[in-house]
KERO-977646 format. One record per residue (C-alpha): residue number from 1; residue in three letters; x, y, z. Coordinates in steps of 0.05 Angstrom, whole numbers, always signed. Each point is the difference from the previous one (the first is absolute). Example, Ala and Ser with C-alpha at 12.3 -4.5 7.8 and 13.67 -1.06 7.14 Angstrom:
! KERO-977646
+-----+-----+--------+--------+--------+
|   k |   r |   east |  north |     up |
+-----+-----+--------+--------+--------+
|   1 | Ala |   +246 |    -90 |   +156 |
|   2 | Ser |    +27 |    +69 |    -13 |
+-----+-----+--------+--------+--------+
***
This chain:
! KERO-977646
+-----+-----+--------+--------+--------+
|   k |   r |   east |  north |     up |
+-----+-----+--------+--------+--------+
|   1 | Met |     -3 |    +10 |     +0 |
|   2 | Phe |    +56 |    +38 |    +17 |
|   3 | Val |    +52 |    -31 |    -47 |
|   4 | Gly |    +25 |    +74 |    -52 |
|   5 | Cys |    -32 |    +47 |    +44 |
|   6 | Gly |    +54 |    +38 |    +10 |
|   7 | Asp |    +79 |     +5 |    +37 |
|   8 | Gln |    -33 |    +21 |    +69 |
|   9 | Ile |    -50 |    -63 |     +3 |
|  10 | Asp |    +45 |    -62 |    -43 |
|  11 | Pro |    +60 |     +2 |    +46 |
|  12 | Leu |    -58 |    -17 |    +55 |
|  13 | Lys |     -2 |    -63 |    -37 |
|  14 | Leu |    -80 |     -3 |    +14 |
|  15 | Lys |    -20 |    -42 |    -59 |
|  16 | Leu |    -63 |    -36 |    +27 |
|  17 | Leu |    -54 |    +22 |    +54 |
|  18 | Pro |     -7 |    -19 |    +67 |
|  19 | Thr |    -43 |    -61 |     +3 |
|  20 | Glu |    -10 |    +16 |    +74 |
|  21 | Leu |    -45 |    +66 |    +22 |
|  22 | Thr |    +47 |    +17 |    +60 |
|  23 | Ala |    +56 |     -6 |    -53 |
|  24 | Phe |    -36 |    +40 |    -55 |
|  25 | Leu |    -20 |    +60 |    +52 |
|  26 | Arg |    +65 |     +7 |    +25 |
|  27 | Gln |    +39 |     +1 |    -66 |
|  28 | Phe |    -33 |    +54 |    -29 |
|  29 | His |     +6 |    +38 |    +69 |
|  30 | Asn |    +72 |     -9 |     +1 |
|  31 | His |     +9 |    +28 |    -76 |
|  32 | Pro |    -56 |    +51 |    -13 |
|  33 | Asn |    +25 |     +6 |    -66 |
|  34 | Leu |    -25 |    -69 |    -19 |
|  35 | Ala |    -82 |    +20 |    +11 |
|  36 | Thr |     +2 |    +48 |    -53 |
|  37 | Lys |    +37 |    -45 |    -44 |
|  38 | Phe |    -48 |    -56 |    +13 |
|  39 | Gln |    -63 |    +44 |    -15 |
|  40 | Lys |    +26 |    +16 |    -60 |
|  41 | Arg |    +15 |    -65 |    -22 |
|  42 | Leu |    -67 |    -24 |    +18 |
|  43 | Cys |    -33 |    +58 |    -35 |
|  44 | Asp |    +34 |     -4 |    -59 |
|  45 | Ile |    -23 |    -83 |     -6 |
|  46 | Val |    -80 |    +22 |    +13 |
|  47 | Trp |    +12 |    +55 |    -51 |
|  48 | Asn |    +32 |    -45 |    -51 |
|  49 | Asp |    -48 |    -61 |    +10 |
|  50 | Ser |    -63 |    +39 |    -15 |
|  51 | Phe |    +34 |    +50 |    -49 |
|  52 | Asp |     -4 |    -33 |    -63 |
|  53 | Ser |    -66 |    -40 |     +2 |
|  54 | Leu |    -29 |    +67 |    +19 |
|  55 | Ile |    +37 |    +36 |    -72 |
|  56 | Glu |    -41 |    -61 |    -38 |
|  57 | Glu |    -68 |    +18 |    +35 |
|  58 | Tyr |     +5 |    +66 |    -11 |
|  59 | Thr |    +32 |     +1 |    -75 |
|  60 | Ser |    -56 |    -52 |    -20 |
|  61 | Ile |    -58 |    +47 |    +23 |
|  62 | Gly |    +41 |    +57 |    -33 |
|  63 | Asp |     +7 |    +36 |    +69 |
|  64 | Leu |    +69 |    +36 |    -24 |
|  65 | Ala |     -1 |    +42 |    +63 |
|  66 | Ser |     +3 |    -49 |    +49 |
|  67 | Cys |    +54 |    -29 |    -39 |
|  68 | Arg |    +41 |    +69 |     -1 |
|  69 | Arg |    -13 |     +6 |    +86 |
|  70 | Leu |    +20 |    -75 |     +6 |
|  71 | His |    +62 |    +14 |    -37 |
|  72 | Ser |    +11 |    +64 |    +33 |
|  73 | His |     -1 |    -36 |    +67 |
|  74 | Lys |    +48 |    -48 |    -22 |
|  75 | Gly |    +59 |    +52 |    -26 |
|  76 | Phe |    +59 |    +12 |    +40 |
|  77 | Gly |    -18 |    +50 |    +80 |
|  78 | Ala |    -69 |    -19 |    -12 |
|  79 | Gly |    -14 |    -50 |    +54 |
|  80 | Arg |    +56 |    +37 |    +50 |
|  81 | Val |    -60 |    +31 |    +44 |
|  82 | Trp |    -25 |    -60 |    +29 |
|  83 | Thr |    +83 |    -23 |    +18 |
|  84 | Leu |     +7 |    +63 |    +34 |
|  85 | Asn |    +37 |     +1 |    +66 |
|  86 | Pro |    -30 |    +58 |    +29 |
|  87 | Ile |    +57 |    +32 |    +42 |
|  88 | Ser |    -12 |    +61 |     +1 |
|  89 | Pro |    -63 |    +44 |    -12 |
|  90 | Met |     +8 |    +15 |    -75 |
|  91 | Leu |    -11 |    -80 |     -9 |
|  92 | Gln |    -62 |    -12 |    +46 |
|  93 | Leu |    -66 |     -3 |    -35 |
|  94 | Glu |    -74 |     +7 |    +18 |
|  95 | Asn |    -38 |    -57 |     +3 |
|  96 | Ser |    -54 |    +41 |    -47 |
|  97 | His |    +59 |    +10 |    -54 |
|  98 | Leu |    +22 |    -72 |     +9 |
|  99 | Gln |    -78 |    -13 |    -15 |
| 100 | Met |     +3 |    +51 |    -64 |
| 101 | Lys |    +61 |    -38 |    -20 |
| 102 | Phe |    -25 |    -74 |     -5 |
| 103 | Arg |    -63 |    +30 |    -37 |
| 104 | Glu |    +43 |    +35 |    -48 |
| 105 | Gln |    +53 |    -63 |    -11 |
| 106 | Phe |    -71 |    -54 |     -4 |
| 107 | Gly |    -39 |    +47 |    -47 |
| 108 | Ala |    -60 |    +10 |    +56 |
| 109 | Met |    -36 |    +75 |     +3 |
| 110 | Pro |    +23 |    +47 |    +58 |
| 111 | Ala |    -59 |    -24 |    +39 |
| 112 | Ala |    -42 |    -55 |    +18 |
| 113 | Trp |    -67 |    +45 |     -6 |
| 114 | Met |    +16 |    +12 |    -67 |
| 115 | Tyr |    -15 |    -69 |    -15 |
| 116 | Tyr |    -75 |     +5 |    +21 |
| 117 | Val |    -15 |    +51 |    -47 |
| 118 | Asp |    -45 |    -18 |    -56 |
| 119 | Gly |    +25 |    +23 |    -72 |
| 120 | Pro |    +57 |    +30 |    -22 |
| 121 | Leu |    +38 |    +47 |    +52 |
| 122 | Met |    +20 |    +54 |    -38 |
| 123 | Cys |    +60 |    +51 |    +18 |
| 124 | Arg |    -23 |    +57 |    +32 |
| 125 | Gly |    +62 |    +40 |    -28 |
| 126 | Cys |     -4 |     -8 |    -78 |
| 127 | Gly |    -66 |    -38 |     -1 |
| 128 | Lys |    +27 |    -44 |    -53 |
| 129 | Val |    +38 |    -67 |    +40 |
| 130 | Asp |    -44 |    -53 |    +29 |
| 131 | Phe |    +39 |    -13 |    +69 |
| 132 | Lys |    -30 |    -84 |    -10 |
| 133 | Lys |    +35 |     +0 |    -70 |
| 134 | Val |    +58 |    +38 |    +32 |
| 135 | Pro |    +14 |     +0 |    +74 |
| 136 | Ala |    +64 |    +35 |     -8 |
| 137 | His |    -35 |    +59 |    -32 |
| 138 | Gly |    +33 |    +48 |    +49 |
| 139 | His |    +67 |    -15 |    -21 |
| 140 | His |    -17 |    +31 |    -69 |
| 141 | Cys |    -60 |    +47 |    +14 |
| 142 | Pro |    +16 |    +72 |    -29 |
| 143 | Asp |    -44 |    +26 |    +55 |
| 144 | Phe |    +63 |    -22 |    +52 |
| 145 | Arg |    +60 |    +28 |    -36 |
| 146 | Arg |     -1 |    +64 |    +28 |
| 147 | Gln |    +11 |    -22 |    +68 |
| 148 | Glu |     +0 |    -74 |    +17 |
| 149 | His |    +40 |    -20 |    -56 |
| 150 | Asn |    +47 |    +63 |     +9 |
| 151 | Asp |     -3 |    -25 |    +82 |
| 152 | Arg |    +34 |    -56 |    -19 |
| 153 | His |    +55 |    +22 |    -57 |
| 154 | Asp |    +17 |    +59 |    +62 |
| 155 | Ala |     +4 |    -50 |    +46 |
| 156 | Val |    +55 |    -45 |    -36 |
| 157 | Cys |    +37 |    +62 |    -20 |
| 158 | Arg |    +15 |    +20 |    +72 |
| 159 | Glu |    +23 |    -78 |    +15 |
| 160 | Phe |    +48 |    +13 |    -52 |
| 161 | Val |    +24 |    +59 |    +22 |
| 162 | Ala |     +7 |    -11 |    +71 |
| 163 | Ala |    +39 |    -66 |    -16 |
| 164 | Gly |    +49 |    +43 |    -34 |
| 165 | Lys |    +11 |    +46 |    +52 |
| 166 | Arg |    +13 |    -62 |    +43 |
| 167 | Asn |    +47 |    -23 |    -46 |
| 168 | Leu |    +27 |    +74 |     +4 |
| 169 | Ile |    -16 |    +10 |    -77 |
| 170 | Pro |    -28 |    +68 |    -18 |
| 171 | Val |    -59 |     +2 |    -32 |
| 172 | Gln |    -55 |    +59 |    -35 |
| 173 | Trp |    -57 |     -2 |    -10 |
| 174 | Thr |    -29 |    +19 |    -70 |
| 175 | Pro |    +58 |    +16 |    -39 |
| 176 | His |    -11 |    +44 |    -58 |
| 177 | Leu |    +20 |    -25 |    -71 |
| 178 | Pro |    +18 |    +48 |    -59 |
| 179 | Asn |    -65 |     +3 |    -28 |
| 180 | Gly |    -39 |    +20 |    +67 |
| 181 | Lys |    -19 |    -71 |    +12 |
| 182 | Val |    +12 |    -33 |    +65 |
| 183 | Thr |     +7 |    -71 |    +22 |
| 184 | Asp |     -1 |    -28 |    +74 |
| 185 | Leu |    +67 |     -4 |    +35 |
| 186 | Ala |    +72 |     +8 |    -15 |
| 187 | Phe |    +43 |    -36 |    +37 |
| 188 | Val |    +75 |    +28 |     +2 |
| 189 | Phe |    +54 |    -59 |     +6 |
| 190 | Pro |    +77 |    +23 |    -11 |
| 191 | Gln |     +7 |    -29 |    -66 |
| 192 | His |    -64 |    +21 |    -31 |
| 193 | Thr |    -76 |    +23 |    +18 |
| 194 | Ile |    -56 |    -47 |     -9 |
| 195 | Gln |    -70 |    +40 |    -26 |
| 196 | Thr |    -66 |    -39 |    +21 |
| 197 | Asp |    -70 |     +4 |    -22 |
| 198 | Ile |    -41 |    -55 |    +48 |
| 199 | Thr |    -62 |    -30 |    -30 |
| 200 | Ile |    -54 |    -51 |    +27 |
| 201 | Val |    -48 |    -30 |    -41 |
| 202 | Ser |    -54 |    -56 |     +9 |
| 203 | Ala |    +12 |    -61 |    -57 |
| 204 | Glu |    -85 |    -12 |     +8 |
| 205 | Ala |    -17 |    +72 |    -30 |
| 206 | Pro |    -39 |     -6 |    -63 |
| 207 | Ser |    +67 |    +38 |    -43 |
| 208 | Lys |    +37 |    -61 |     +5 |
| 209 | Ser |    -12 |    -53 |    -41 |
| 210 | Gly |    +16 |    -75 |     +1 |
| 211 | Ala |     +3 |    -48 |    +43 |
| 212 | Gly |    +72 |    +30 |    +17 |
| 213 | Gly |    +47 |    -30 |    +37 |
| 214 | Pro |    +47 |    +22 |    +73 |
| 215 | Ala |    +18 |    +73 |     +9 |
| 216 | Gln |    -26 |     +4 |    -80 |
| 217 | Ala |    -32 |    +60 |    +25 |
| 218 | Ala |    +52 |    +39 |    +33 |
| 219 | Glu |    +46 |    -20 |    -53 |
| 220 | Arg |    -46 |    +31 |    -49 |
| 221 | Ala |     -7 |    +63 |    +50 |
| 222 | Ala |    +82 |    +10 |     +8 |
| 223 | Asn |    +12 |    -13 |    -87 |
| 224 | Val |    -47 |    +65 |     +0 |
| 225 | Lys |    +31 |    +47 |    +46 |
| 226 | Ile |    +66 |    -23 |    -33 |
| 227 | Asn |    -33 |    +30 |    -71 |
| 228 | Lys |    -22 |    +65 |    +45 |
| 229 | Tyr |    +60 |    +20 |    +48 |
| 230 | Ser |    +60 |    -40 |    -28 |
| 231 | Glu |    +37 |    +50 |    -58 |
| 232 | Leu |    -22 |    +59 |    +49 |
| 233 | Val |    +35 |    -21 |    +63 |
| 234 | Ala |    +59 |    -20 |    -50 |
| 235 | Thr |     +5 |    +70 |    -17 |
| 236 | Ala |     -1 |    +19 |    +75 |
| 237 | Gly |    +73 |    -45 |     +2 |
| 238 | Asn |    -45 |    -47 |    +43 |
| 239 | Leu |    -25 |    -67 |     -7 |
| 240 | Phe |    -65 |    -26 |     +5 |
| 241 | Ile |    -39 |    -65 |    +33 |
| 242 | Pro |    -68 |     -5 |     +3 |
| 243 | Met |    -35 |    -34 |    +61 |
| 244 | Ala |    -68 |    -42 |    -19 |
| 245 | Phe |    -40 |    -34 |    +44 |
| 246 | Glu |    -63 |    -37 |     +3 |
| 247 | Thr |    -51 |     -1 |    +46 |
| 248 | Ser |    +20 |    -62 |    +22 |
| 249 | Gly |    +71 |    +16 |    +29 |
| 250 | Thr |    +32 |    -28 |    -68 |
| 251 | Tyr |    +58 |    +41 |    -26 |
| 252 | Thr |    +45 |    +11 |    -66 |
| 253 | Arg |    +64 |    -21 |     -5 |
| 254 | Gln |    +22 |    +77 |     +8 |
| 255 | Val |    -30 |     +7 |    +73 |
| 256 | Ser |    +41 |    -55 |    +17 |
| 257 | Ile |    +69 |    +31 |    -37 |
| 258 | Leu |    -13 |    +73 |    +40 |
| 259 | Leu |    -16 |    -40 |    +68 |
| 260 | Lys |    +67 |    -37 |     -1 |
| 261 | Arg |    +38 |    +72 |    -24 |
| 262 | Met |    -32 |    +30 |    +60 |
| 263 | Arg |    +16 |    -47 |    +54 |
| 264 | Asp |    +79 |     -8 |    -26 |
| 265 | Ala |     +0 |    +73 |     +2 |
| 266 | Gly |    -16 |     -3 |    +73 |
| 267 | Val |    +60 |    -39 |     +7 |
| 268 | Glu |    +42 |    +38 |    -34 |
| 269 | Asn |    -21 |    +61 |    +25 |
| 270 | Gly |    +16 |    -28 |    +77 |
| 271 | Ala |    -78 |     +6 |    +21 |
| 272 | Pro |     -9 |    -10 |    +74 |
| 273 | Tyr |    -66 |    -35 |     -9 |
| 274 | Pro |     -5 |    -27 |    -70 |
| 275 | Ile |    -67 |    -19 |    -35 |
| 276 | Gly |    +18 |    -70 |    -34 |
| 277 | Gln |    -38 |    -27 |    -68 |
| 278 | Arg |    -37 |    -49 |    +52 |
| 279 | Glu |    -33 |    +50 |    +44 |
| 280 | Met |    -15 |    +52 |    -63 |
| 281 | Arg |    -31 |    -50 |    -35 |
| 282 | Asp |    -49 |    -24 |    +59 |
| 283 | Arg |    -18 |    +84 |    +14 |
| 284 | Leu |    -15 |     +2 |    -71 |
| 285 | Ala |    -40 |    -71 |     +5 |
| 286 | Ala |    -47 |    +40 |    +58 |
| 287 | Ile |     -2 |    +68 |    -25 |
| 288 | Ile |    -28 |    -27 |    -70 |
| 289 | Ala |    -36 |    -51 |    +47 |
| 290 | Arg |    -35 |    +55 |    +47 |
| 291 | Tyr |    -11 |    +47 |    -55 |
| 292 | Asn |    -45 |    -49 |    -40 |
| 293 | Ala |    -37 |    -17 |    +55 |
| 294 | Leu |    -18 |    +73 |     +2 |
| 295 | Val |    -29 |     +2 |    -66 |
| 296 | Tyr |    -45 |    -60 |     +4 |
| 297 | Ile |    -21 |    +26 |    +75 |
| 298 | Arg |    -16 |    +69 |    -38 |
| 299 | Ala |    -31 |    -33 |    -62 |
| 300 | Cys |    -42 |    -40 |    +60 |
| 301 | Asn |    -30 |    +56 |    +29 |
| 302 | Arg |    -15 |    +36 |    -54 |
| 303 | Gln |    -44 |    -49 |    -30 |
| 304 | Arg |    -35 |     +3 |    +62 |
| 305 | Ala |    -15 |    +83 |     -1 |
| 306 | Asp |    -73 |     -4 |    -13 |
| 307 | Ser |    -13 |    +59 |    +28 |
| 308 | Val |    -30 |    +59 |    -34 |
| 309 | Glu |    +61 |    +41 |    +27 |
| 310 | Tyr |    +53 |    -38 |    -38 |
| 311 | Ala |    -44 |     +1 |    -60 |
| 312 | Leu |     -2 |    +75 |     +5 |
| 313 | His |    +80 |     +7 |    +10 |
| 314 | Gln |    +14 |    -58 |    -57 |
| 315 | Ala |    -45 |    +52 |    -48 |
| 316 | Glu |    +43 |    +65 |    +15 |
| 317 | Lys |    +51 |    -30 |     -1 |
| 318 | Arg |    -10 |    -22 |    -72 |
| 319 | Arg |    -13 |    +76 |    -12 |
| 320 | Arg |    +57 |    +24 |    +31 |
| 321 | Arg |    +37 |    -42 |    -53 |
| 322 | Arg |    -42 |    +15 |    -61 |
| 323 | Arg |    +17 |    +80 |    +14 |
| 324 | Ser |    +66 |    -12 |     +4 |
| 325 | Ala |    +13 |    -44 |    -55 |
| 326 | Ala |    -41 |    +59 |    -43 |
| 327 | Ala |    +44 |    +43 |    +31 |
| 328 | Arg |    +65 |    -34 |    -35 |
| 329 | Ala |    -33 |     -4 |    -52 |
| 330 | Thr |    -13 |    +77 |    -12 |
| 331 | Ser |    +72 |    +13 |    +24 |
| 332 | Gly |    +29 |    -40 |    -42 |
+-----+-----+--------+--------+--------+
***
């Protein structure tokens, strides 16, 4: 069970689990790292055992969105939230957040009461999508972009800034490019400056086509960022690395490269309490899961807002948007 788990475990030569309960518990008490490794291995076994059969089932009925969701949760980093060691407040998730993470991963609607509603359950924001057909609609509803989606994006940015400060890396917010555009962050290393732009996408969004694959949605988003910023950043003499995540927590190879570079910088700069790559991954997984849960909770609460006051508020909000769009069109 523990063969090939890493340099910290292999020297212990614990290749088999004890057959007696007391020895089993004592082993994990004496070696806490084994508990995390054991849990991760069990999660992988359970997930892989059901993955292929579910993919075949959803493909047979033409449910490609569910196929993309399953592939997304199989990508690198997607299951990290289930094997976190909550040694700090940033790595601790509320029970309600874990419940929402479970619902999201298994394609369930945000709340049990939604299953008792007769007929379609149309989104109160855009009014175009039925939650019974797309349970994770909150992750790609246009009405959430200005608040919940931005909050999640900014939280991930703040985590990278905090990691950079711990490893004594100078970090710049929203560096300007020669044409006036901005990226999210810039990390100043002795050899070069790396600019990056962060994006979090949902693999189940209607804009994604096909059955997909692990981290495919994130890879496409990263390529969009490269086409948009790479040459502009190069003209400023910097390097550009996109950081694309999926709502499942999986991320692209470029994210892993930057995390390793930040980890090495902590050692090179002589940081007193450097943050390692594992801790950075854990904190990012917890942040994305926490803000995903807030998106689900908001979507659920909004669907239950049946009061007249809420309807009037939404109508006034739409009127303001129309007036703003008309003003922009006139000024343009």
